[in-house]
N, C-alpha and C positions, 0 to 999 in steps of 0.2 A: 182352614179358613171357611166361614159361611158362604154359602152361596151368594151373590149379589142379589139384592133387590132390584128388580126392573122398572124402569120407568119408560113408557112408551108415549111419544108426543107427536099429536098431529098438529100441524101448524103451516101458515104460509109465509113467504118472504114478505107479502105486501100487506101483512097484517101487523099493525101498530101495536096490539095487544099482545101479540106473541112475543115481541122482544122484550117487553115489560115482562111477561109472565117468565119468560128463558132467565132473566134476572133475577127475579124474584125466587124460583126455584134455586138458582145457583148459590143464594143467599142461605136458603134452607139446607141444601146439600153441605155447605160450609160448616154450618152449625151443627149438623147432625154428625158430620166426621170427627167433631170435636168431643162428642158423648162419649161416655163409657162404653166399651166392647162395641166400638162402632162397626156397623156391617157395610160392606163397600156396596155401592150403586152403580147400575149400569143404565147409560140413558141412550135411546134410538130415537131418531126422527122419523116422521111419516109424513108422507106428502098430504098437502089438502089446498085445493085452489079455491079461493074465494069467488073468483070470477074467472073460471074457465073458456069463457066467451071473449075475454078481453083481447084486443088486438096486440100483436108485438110491437107494433108502431102505432103510438097513440097521437092526434094531432094537437090535441088540447092538453092543458095542465092538469095537474094534482086536483086542484079545488072544481074546477070544471067538471072532471071526473066524478068526484064523489057527490057534488050536486046533483048530477043526473043519474047515478048510480042509487043514490039515496032518497031522490026526490026531494032534497032540501034546498033551502036557500041559500045564496052567498053569503049571508050574515050567519045562519046556522053553521055552515060548512066552517067559516072562520073562528067560531066559538068552540067547535068539536076541536079544531085542529090546535088551539090554546090550551084547551085541558088537556089533551093528548100529550104535548109537548111537555107541559108542565109537569105530568105523572111521570113522563119519561127521564125527566131531569131528576127526579127525586130517586131514580134508580142508577143514575149516573150516564145516563144516555142523553147524546146531544141530537136531537132531532131537527133536520131541516125540511120540513114538509114541503115548503115553497119549490124546492129543489127536485122533488121526486119525479121520476120520468116513470110515468104509467105505462106497464107493459103486462104480456101473459108471463106468467111466472112457471108455466110447465117445463122450461129448459132450465131454470135455475133448478128446481126439483131433480130434475135427470143429473144435474152435475152434483148434487148433495149425494146420489146414489153411486156416482161415478166415484167421489171421494170417500164414501162409505168403504167400497172394495178395495181402497189404498189406505185405509185407517186414519183417514182424515174428515171425518164426518161431522166432528163437532166443530173442528175447525173452519169448515167451509160454511156450515151453517151460520156461524158468526159473521165471517166475512162477508156473506151476501147480505145479512141484515144490516151491518153498517153501511154497506155500500150503497143499499135502498135508502134508508133512512137518514142517513148521516152525510153521505157524501155526492148524492145526485147522479150515482153511476147508473147505466143503464143494463139492468139484468135479464133483458130478453134478446140479447144478441149473442150470437155463438162466439163471436172473438173476443168481445167484453168479458163473457164468463171464463173464457179460456186464460184471459189474463188474471183474473181473481182467482183462479185455481192456481196459476203459476207462483202466484202472492204467496201462498200456503204451502208450497213447495212440491206442487204436484206438477206433472210433465204436461207442459200448455198443449203440444201437439196431439198428445193422447187425448187430453180433456176434448179438444176441437174436434176430432173424429169422432168421438164418441156422440158429442153433441149433434153434428152433422148427419150422423148415421142414425140417430135416434135410438141408440143402443139401451137407452134406459129408459123408455117410454113405457114399455110394459111394466117395469117395476114402478113406476109411478102411478099407473091404474091400479096396480095390485094393491098398492098402500090406501088408494081413495077407496077400492071397493073394501077393503078391511074396516076402513073406519067407518063406513056406512053399516058394515055388519054389526058393528060393537057401539052403534047409535052415536056417532059422531055429526053432529049438525051446525057445528060452528066451531071456532077455533079462537086460541089455544085450547086443546083438550087433553089432558093427561090421565094416563091409566098406571095405576102403582100396583105393581107387583101381580097385576092382571086381576085385582080385586076390587080396587077403589079408583073410581072415576072423578075426576075434579075438571072442572068446566069454566073457561075463563083464568085470567091474570089474577089469580087469587093472591092474599097476602101470603108471604114466606111463612108466617106462622101456622097457616093452613096446609103448606105442604109438611112442614116439620111434624106436625101431628100426623099425618098419614104416614110418613117414614116411620115415626115410633111406634104407631099402631102395628105395623107390619111386623117391626122387630119385637113387640110385645106378644103379637099372635104366634110367631116362631117360637118365642121363648117358651109360651106355655105348652106348643105340642112337644117342645124338647124334655120336658119335665117328666 
């Protein structure tokens, strides 16, 4: 069997474009897998914090946070939210942005690293994004995060212990440093097979083109 094509993804739980980009990539992966002589693909997520200074507990709401953070008017925030909600819906995602609990996402990233060690990285990433954007769950509290870990079949007590002890804090910082080294300045950011960088939630067709290009490059080398 051919070596898998590796896709490294830098993203944040609190990034609405990251969830949309994830869905668009998944569409491309499904199409790629149906092609002739399909090559397996391995996806790995890496931590990135849009606002590492965000408090674990934020007194205001999502709209107030964005208005302050982006220096935008309430009307501008409302329009941005409407546009992103409509785009998410096109990808089958049900955003409820008014219900978002603004928080620091560092602990959520630690939980993804915990899940990675137990073979559930992809499931944990998906669960956290849905919890944040669709369900109004608080992804900055240890107990809530441990509950989410349990929901995908991980040991709740072990997850809670790791979060409380900061077991994966350095792993998160390592991801951020690696991202800076490869030039990640915004998310989502995808690196396909260590060669091709894709910035933003691009259309699924672009991801498919990148995958086919990698496969073509390999076929050329093999001849």
